[in-house]
C-alpha positions in Angstrom: -53.4 112.4 11.7 -51.6 115.0 13.9 -47.8 114.8 14.2 -48.2 114.4 17.9 -50.3 111.3 17.5 -47.9 109.9 14.9 -44.9 110.5 17.1 -46.5 108.9 20.1 -47.6 105.9 18.0 -44.1 105.6 16.6 -42.5 105.6 20.1 -45.1 103.0 21.4 -44.3 100.7 18.4 -40.6 101.1 18.9 -40.9 100.3 22.6 -43.1 97.3 22.0 -40.7 95.9 19.4 -37.8 96.5 21.6 -39.5 94.8 24.5 -40.3 91.7 22.5 -36.7 91.6 21.1 -35.2 92.0 24.6 -37.6 89.4 26.0 -36.8 86.9 23.3 -33.1 87.4 23.3 -32.7 87.4 27.1 -35.0 84.4 27.5 -33.1 82.5 24.9 -29.8 83.5 26.5 -30.9 82.5 30.0 -32.4 79.2 28.7 -29.4 78.2 26.7 -26.9 79.0 29.4 -28.9 77.4 32.2 -29.4 74.3 30.1 -25.6 74.0 29.7 -25.1 74.6 33.5 -27.9 72.1 34.3 -26.4 69.6 32.0 -23.1 69.9 33.8 -24.7 69.7 37.2 -26.7 66.6 36.2 -23.4 65.0 35.2 -21.8 65.9 38.5 -24.8 64.6 40.5 -24.7 61.3 38.6 -21.0 61.1 39.3 -21.7 61.7 43.0 -24.1 58.8 43.0 -21.5 56.7 41.2 -19.0 57.6 43.9 -21.4 56.5 46.6 -21.9 53.2 44.7 -18.1 52.8 44.6 -17.9 53.6 48.3 -20.6 51.0 49.0 -18.5 48.4 47.2 -15.5 49.5 49.3 -17.6 49.1 52.5 -18.6 45.6 51.3 -15.0 44.8 50.7 -14.1 46.0 54.2 -16.7 43.6 55.7 -15.2 40.7 53.6 -11.7 41.6 54.7 -12.5 40.7 58.4 -13.5 37.2 57.3 -10.7 36.8 54.8 -8.0 37.0 57.6 -9.4 34.2 59.7 -8.3 30.6 60.3 -11.8 29.1 60.1 -12.7 30.2 56.6 -9.0 29.3 55.6 -9.6 25.7 56.8 -13.1 25.5 55.5 -12.2 26.1 51.9 -9.8 23.1 52.1 -11.8 20.7 54.3 -15.5 21.8 53.8 -16.0 21.1 57.5 -19.7 21.4 58.2 -19.0 22.7 61.7 -17.9 26.0 60.2 -21.4 26.4 58.6 -23.0 25.4 61.9 -21.0 27.9 63.9 -20.9 30.9 61.6 -23.5 30.7 58.9 -26.7 31.8 60.7 -29.3 34.5 60.4 -27.8 37.0 62.8 -24.5 37.2 60.9 -26.2 38.0 57.6 -28.3 40.6 59.3 -25.3 42.2 61.1 -23.2 42.2 57.9 -26.2 43.3 55.7 -25.3 40.8 53.0 -27.5 38.5 51.0 -24.8 36.0 49.9 -21.8 34.3 51.4 -19.7 32.2 48.9 -16.3 30.5 48.7 -14.2 29.7 45.6 -10.9 27.8 45.4 -8.0 29.1 43.5 -9.1 27.2 40.4 -12.2 29.3 40.2 -14.5 26.4 41.3 -17.4 27.2 43.5 -16.8 25.5 46.8 -19.8 26.5 48.9 -22.3 29.3 49.3 -25.7 30.3 50.6 -28.1 33.1 50.1 -30.3 34.8 52.7 -33.7 36.6 52.2 -34.1 39.5 54.6 -37.9 39.6 54.2 -38.6 35.9 54.7 -35.5 35.3 56.9 -34.8 32.1 55.0 -31.7 30.7 53.4 -31.6 29.6 49.8 -29.2 28.2 47.3 -27.0 30.6 45.3 -28.2 31.0 41.7 -26.0 29.6 39.0 -26.0 32.9 37.1 -24.5 34.6 40.2 -21.9 31.9 40.7 -20.8 32.2 37.1 -20.9 36.0 36.9 -18.7 36.4 40.1 -16.3 33.7 38.8 -15.9 35.5 35.5 -15.1 38.8 37.2 -12.8 37.5 39.9 -10.9 34.9 37.8 -10.5 36.9 34.6 -6.7 37.0 34.5 -5.1 40.4 34.6 -8.4 42.2 34.6 -9.5 40.5 37.8 -11.4 42.6 40.3 -11.8 42.3 44.1 -15.3 44.0 44.0 -17.8 44.9 41.4 -21.4 44.8 40.2 -23.0 42.0 38.3 -26.5 41.5 36.9 -28.5 38.4 37.8 -31.9 37.9 36.2 -32.0 41.6 35.5 -31.2 42.7 39.1 -27.9 44.2 40.1 -25.8 42.4 42.8 -22.8 44.0 44.4 -20.0 41.8 45.5 -16.6 41.8 47.2 -14.1 38.9 46.7 -10.9 38.6 48.7 -8.3 35.9 49.0 -8.4 34.0 52.3 -5.4 33.9 54.7 -4.7 32.7 58.1 -5.5 35.0 61.1 -1.8 35.8 61.2 -1.9 36.9 57.6 0.2 34.0 56.4 -0.6 32.0 53.2 -0.7 30.6 50.7 -4.3 31.4 50.1 -6.5 28.4 49.3 -9.2 30.5 47.7 -11.6 33.4 47.9 -14.4 34.5 50.1 -17.2 36.5 48.5 -19.7 38.8 50.2 -22.6 39.8 47.9 -25.6 42.1 48.4 -28.8 42.8 46.4 -29.5 46.4 45.8 -32.9 47.3 47.3 -34.9 50.3 48.5 -32.8 50.6 51.7 -29.6 51.0 49.6 -31.4 53.6 47.5 -32.4 55.6 50.6 -28.9 55.3 52.0 -27.4 56.7 48.8 -30.0 59.4 48.6 -29.3 60.4 52.2 -25.5 60.6 51.5 -25.9 62.6 48.3 -28.9 64.6 49.3 -30.5 63.8 45.9 -33.9 62.6 45.0 -33.7 59.7 42.6 -35.1 56.3 41.6 -33.1 53.2 40.7 -34.6 51.4 37.7 -33.3 48.0 36.7 -31.8 48.1 33.3 -34.2 45.7 31.7 -37.2 47.7 33.0 -35.5 50.9 31.8 -35.1 49.5 28.4 -38.8 48.7 28.3 -39.7 52.2 29.5 -37.1 54.4 27.8 -35.8 52.3 24.9 -32.3 51.0 24.2 -30.9 54.4 23.1 -30.4 55.5 26.7 -28.5 52.4 27.7 -26.0 53.0 24.9 -25.1 56.4 26.2 -24.0 58.0 29.4 -27.1 60.1 30.4 -29.8 62.2 29.0 -32.0 65.0 30.3 -35.7 65.7 29.8 -36.5 69.4 30.5 -39.7 70.5 32.1 -40.5 73.9 33.4 -39.9 73.3 37.1 -37.7 70.2 37.2 -35.3 68.0 35.2 -35.7 64.3 34.6 -32.1 63.0 34.4 -31.4 59.4 33.3 -28.0 58.0 33.9 -26.6 54.5 33.4 -24.6 52.6 36.0 -22.8 49.7 34.5 -21.7 46.4 36.0 -18.3 44.8 36.0 -18.9 43.6 32.4 -19.6 47.2 31.2 -23.2 46.3 30.7 -26.1 48.5 32.0 -27.1 47.4 35.5 -29.1 50.3 36.8 -30.7 53.4 35.4 -30.7 56.3 37.8 -33.8 58.5 37.4 -32.6 61.7 39.0 -35.1 64.5 39.7 -33.6 68.0 40.0 -35.7 71.0 40.8 -34.8 74.0 38.6 -34.6 76.5 41.3 -31.8 78.6 39.9 -33.5 78.7 36.5 -36.9 79.6 37.9 -35.3 82.3 40.0 -33.5 83.7 37.0 -36.8 83.7 35.1 -38.5 85.5 38.0 -35.6 88.0 38.1 -35.8 88.5 34.3 -39.6 89.0 34.5 -39.1 91.6 37.3 -36.5 93.4 35.1 -38.7 93.3 32.1 -41.6 94.6 34.2 -39.4 97.4 35.5 -38.4 98.1 32.0 -42.0 98.3 30.9 -42.8 100.7 33.8 -39.8 102.9 33.1 -40.5 102.9 29.4 -44.2 103.8 30.1 -43.2 106.6 32.5 -40.6 107.9 30.1 -43.1 107.8 27.2 -45.6 109.7 29.3 -43.0 112.3 30.4 -41.9 112.6 26.8 -45.5 113.1 25.7 -46.1 115.8 28.3 -42.8 117.5 27.7 -42.9 117.4 23.9 -46.5 118.7 24.0 -45.5 121.6 26.1 -42.3 122.4 24.3 -43.2 121.5 20.7 -46.7 120.5 19.8 -48.7 123.1 21.8 -46.4 125.8 20.5 -46.7 124.6 16.9 -50.4 124.5 17.4 -50.4 128.1 18.7 -48.2 129.1 15.8 -50.6 127.5 13.3 -53.6 129.2 14.9 -52.0 132.7 14.8 -51.0 132.2 11.1 -54.6 131.2 10.4 -55.9 134.3 12.2 -53.6 136.5 10.2 -54.9 134.9 7.0 -58.5 135.6 8.1 -58.0 139.1 9.2 -55.6 140.0 6.5 -53.8 142.2 8.9 -50.1 142.4 8.6 -49.6 144.7 11.6 -50.0 141.9 14.1 -47.0 139.8 15.2 -46.9 136.1 15.9 -46.0 135.5 19.5 -44.3 132.3 20.5 -42.2 132.2 23.7 -38.8 130.4 23.9 -35.4 130.4 22.4 -35.4 127.5 20.0 -36.2 126.5 16.5 -39.9 127.2 16.9 -39.3 130.7 18.2 -36.8 131.3 15.4 -39.5 130.2 12.9 -42.0 132.6 14.5 -39.4 135.4 14.2 -38.8 134.6 10.6 -42.5 134.5 9.9 -42.9 137.9 11.5 -40.1 139.3 9.4 -41.8 137.8 6.3 -45.1 139.4 7.3 -43.5 142.7 7.8 -41.8 142.4 4.4 -45.1 141.6 2.8 -46.7 144.5 4.7 -44.1 146.9 3.2 -44.6 145.4 -0.2 -48.3 146.0 0.1 -47.9 149.6 1.0 -45.5 150.2 -1.9 -48.0 148.3 -4.1 -50.9 150.6 -2.9 -48.8 153.7 -3.4 -47.7 152.6 -6.9 -51.3 151.6 -7.7 -52.5 155.1 -6.6 -50.0 156.8 -8.8 -51.0 154.6 -11.7 -54.6 155.4 -11.2 -53.9 159.2 -11.2 -51.9 158.8 -14.4 -54.8 156.8 -15.9 -57.3 159.6 -15.0 -55.0 162.2 -16.6 -54.5 160.1 -19.6 -58.2 159.6 -19.9 -58.7 163.4 -19.7 -56.2 164.1 -22.4 -57.6 161.3 -24.5 -61.0 163.0 -24.3 -59.5 166.4 -25.2 -57.7 164.7 -28.2 -61.0 163.1 -29.2 -62.7 166.5 -29.1 -59.9 168.1 -31.1 -60.1 165.3 -33.5 -63.8 165.6 -33.9 -63.3 169.4 -34.5 -60.6 168.8 -37.1 -62.7 166.2 -38.8 -65.7 168.5 -38.9 -63.6 171.3 -40.3 -62.2 169.1 -43.1 -65.7 168.0 -44.0 -66.9 171.6 -44.1 -64.0 172.5 -46.4 -64.8 169.6 -48.6 -68.4 170.8 -48.8 -67.3 174.4 -49.5 -64.9 173.1 -52.2 -67.7 171.2 -53.7 -70.1 174.2 -53.6 -67.3 176.4 -55.3 -66.8 173.8 -58.0 -70.6 173.7 -58.6 -70.9 177.5 -58.7 -67.8 177.6 -61.0 -69.4 175.1 -63.3 -72.7 177.0 -63.4 -70.8 180.3 -64.1 -68.9 178.7 -67.0 -72.1 177.4 -68.4 -73.8 180.8 -68.3 -70.9 182.6 -70.0 -70.5 180.0 -72.6 
C-alpha cells in the first residue's frame, strides 16, 4: 500500500476517533450539566406552585377576616340564632366568597354549626365528620395551632382558614372561631397555572400512590427525563405533614434541545472543517511530498535501467526531498568516478595479463628447448657409453 494511502487512512481514522470522542464527551457534559440545571429549575417551579398555594390560603384567610370582625357571627356562636342562617347563609354568599364550607367552633373546640355547598348542583349539604375533626385538630392543637392550612378528607384536599370572632368594633373576648373552607378543583388548578405560567396537573395523593407508588410520597420530588420534556412530580403536604396533592409538572426542555442543536451544528461544522482540511492536506502533501517522492523513485528506476551515471536526478525545491536528490546525485557521481577508475585499472590489469601470458609462452618455449637439449645430451652420453663399452670389448 502506498505511503500516501496509508497517511490518508491514518488521518481519516484519527479524525473519526476524535469526532466520536468529542461527541461523546460534549454530549455527556451537556446532558449532565443540563440535568443538574433542570433539576434545580424543577425545584424552583414546584416552590413557585407552593407559594401560590400559600397565597391562596392567605386569600382565603382574608375573606374569613371580614366575617370574623362582625357582630352577627359573634352573637351566633353564643346564641345559635337561626335568623343569622336565614339572613346570611345562602347560595349567593358562597358563590361570591368562592367557598365550599362555612363552619363555627367555640373556644372549647366543639363544632357549633356548619354547612357545605356544592357549586355544581347548587345545593347545601352537611359538613362531613372527617372535615370537622381535621380542622379541629389543626386549629386547636395548642402551641402549634394554625389559622389556615390544608387537610385531606376522603383523599381530597380541602383548604381552610380559621379566625377568632370579635365584635365589629374589634372588641372581645372571642366566643369562638369562624372557618372558611374550599375544595381544590380544576378552577383552582387553572388559577395557579395562570399565575405561575406553568403547565401541570394536580393528582390527589391516594391516586398518585396507586399510579406512582409510595416512594414518591416519602420524598420531595422526582423527575422523569424524556427527550423533549420533563415529567416532574412534587408533593404538597397538608397541615399534618401528610401528602395531600401530587403536582405533575410538565417542563419543555427548550434550553437542552437548543444546546443539542447548537452542539450538532458545531460538530457538523467540525466535520466540514476537518474534511476540508484533510482534502487540503491531501492535495498539498501530494504536491509537496508524494508526487516528488514518486518522481524521485521513477528517476532512480530509470538510472538503474539505463545504467547511465551521467544523468542527474532533478527534483525542485529546497527541503529534505531536494537534499535527498542532491545526495543521490553526489552518490551517483561518486559511483561514476569509481567505475572509471575501475575500468582504467581493469584495462591496465588486462595489458599486464597479456604481457605475462607472452612471457609465459616464451618461458615455455625456452623450457621446451632446454628440456630437449638435456634429453639429447643424455642420449649422446648413452651413445658414448655404448661406444666405449664396445671399444673396450674389442681391445680386450
